[in-house]
Every structure is written in structure tokens, then in C-alpha cells.
N, C-alpha and C positions, 0 to 999 in steps of 0.2 A: 893464327888460324882460330882460335880460342876467342879472341876478342873478334873477330870477324862474325863468327857463328852467333856470338851474342848480341852483338849490334844490330846483324838480321833478324833474329828472333824479337827482339824488342820493337824493330820497327815494323814487323809483321803483327804483333799483337797489338799496337798502336792503331793501325791500321785498321786492324779488326773492331776495336773499339770505336773507333772514327765511324766506321761504316755502320754498325748498329747505332751510335747516336743520330746519323743524318736519317735513318729509317726510322727511327722513335719521330722524328721531327717531321718528315715524310709522311706519315699516316696519322700527325695531331698527337701523339701519346705525350709528348712534350710542346713547352710552352715556349720555348727557345733553345738555341743551340747550346749554349754554357749546360743549361739545365738536362740536356738532353745527354751532352757529353760525360756530366759529372754521373748522373743516375750509369750510364753504360759502362764507365770505369769501377765503378762501386759494385756492380752486379756481375761484370766481365772476371773481377778479382776476388767475387764472392764474399766480399766484408760484408756487404748488403746492411748498411747503416740504418735504409728504413725511413730517412729523413723526407724522403722523395718516393713516394709510390706510382705507379701506374694505375691507370683506369682498367676496371675490371676486365673491360674488353680484351686489354694489351698484356694483363699479367703474366697469361703463358709464353709471350715472345719474350719477357725479360727473365722468366723462368729457363728458357731454352738457353739466352745468352750466358746464363750463371752455367750452366751445365758445361756449354760449349768452351767457356772461359777456362775452367776447372780441368777439361780434358787437353786442352790446349796448353796450358800453364804444366800440366803434369808430361805431358809428350815433349816441350821443349826441354824440360830438366831432366828426362830420360836421353834426348840427344846430344845436349851437352855433356853427360856422365858417359855417356858412347865416345864423343869425341877424345874425351880425358881418356879414358881407357885407351884408344888410340895412340894417343901421343906418348903413354906412358911405355906402352910396345916400343915405339919408334927409338924412345931413348934408351931401352934396356942394352947393355953390353950381353950380346948371346955369346961371344968367346970364352967368357968369364964361368970358371965353373963354381959353380954354389956348393957350399960345404954342407 
């Protein structure tokens, strides 16, 4: 269950990064898809190396992706912790008395 949730979340984050990269390419904010994907990944994960920057016209779009990535990664972490808590409850021996 935990593995499936982790893989699913990773796939969703990857999809979102690729969609942002496609948007950068579509609006002409990046020269090629490799550059767009690299910038999108660095921005989504909030690493922000700064070796590739968007033109002034599109900077707010990059900032929004960074905020979205930060929120989504935090939300995913909370979701996985919730799953772990539920799994721990399932393994608890409710008939054993705690001293």
C-alpha cells in the first residue's frame, strides 16, 4: 500500500513537472524541451540553481511553479505520514493490555 502510494505520488509529481515544461516550451519561455524540463524540475523542487532563468515576462510563472511544487511536496509528505499512521493502527494488538 505504501509503495503504491509512493509510486503514484512520484508519477503525479513527474507529470506536473512535465506539464509545466511543456507550457514553458509552448509559450516560448524555453529554447528546447530539455531546457524547459530541467528548469521545471529545478523550480518545482525549489532548488533554484539559477543557471537558467526565464525572461522577465515569464518569471512570475516560474515563481508560481515553485510555490506549487513546495505545497504539493509538503502535501504528499503529509499524505504518506497519514498512510503510515493508519498502517501502524492496523498492526496494533488491541487485545493486549498495556502496562
